[in-house]
N, C-alpha and C positions, 0 to 999 in steps of 0.2 A: 739236944731237943730232937724229938721225932720228926720224920719227914712230913707228916700230916700238918703239923703246926707251922712249918716253914713256908708252905705255899700261900700265894696271894689269891684269895677267893674271887676278888674283883679286879683282876689284872686288866681286863679289856673294857669293862663297863662300870658305870657308877652303881653303887649298891642299891639305891632307890629305883634305878631303871630296871635292874634285875628283879627286884621285888614286885614292881608294877607288872612287868611282862609275865612273870610266873603266876601271879594271881589271875591275870586275864586268861592265861592258858588253862589254868585249873577251872575257871568259870566256864570257858568254852567246852571243856571236856565233861562238864556236868558234875564236877566235884562239889560237895556241899560243906559249908562251914557251920558247925553246931557249937553250942556252949561246951559240950564235952570235949570236942576237938580243941577249942580255944584253951581249955584248962589242961587237958592231958597231953596233947601233942608237944607243946614246949617243954613240959616236965619230962616226958619220955626222951626228947632230944637231948636235954641236959644230962640226965642220968646215963643215957647210952654213951654220950661222949665222954663223960667223966669216969664212969666205972667200966662199962663193957669194952670201950675202945682204949682204955688205959690212960685217959687224960690226967688222972691223978699222979701218974709217974712224972709228968712235966711240972708238977707243983702249981705255982701261981699261974703260970702261962696256960696250963691245961684247964684250970678253973675258969679263967677269963674266956678261953676259946669255947668251952662248953656253954658258958652264959651267952656269948654272942650268937652262937648257933641257935640256941633256944629262943633268943629274942627275935631272930630272923623268922623263925617258924611262927612265933606269936604275931608278928607284924603281917606276915603273909596271910594268916588265918583271919585277922581283923579286916584286911583289905578285901579278901574273898567274901567275907560276910557283908561288907558294905556294898560290894558289887551285886550280891544276891538280893539285898534289900532295896536296891535302886537308888542308893545314896550316891551323890556325886563323888567320884574319885578322880582327882586331877592327874594329868600327865606329870611325869617327873620333870623337874626343872632342867632345862638345857643350859649347859655352861659354854660360853664362847671361849675358844682357845686363844683368840686374838685379843690382846689387851692394849 
């Protein structure tokens, strides 16, 4: 398997926390979420990962990796749109390490 698929994208933080922070950062920078971005950005991320970056060479793993990356872009765009529309976006849940 290639090096790109071996790394852990969320080694330090929870995935929802990264998504929330990145959406807030994009909103602060003035980035806009549109219907076209909601449709095209995830599709582009999927095909870029699968074809242009050679994810197809990893077989099933490359397909799943491309899908997960595209889904992350879709969720980020939805959250950015919600922020721009003034809809409530809750903070990500905090997990207690002490049990």
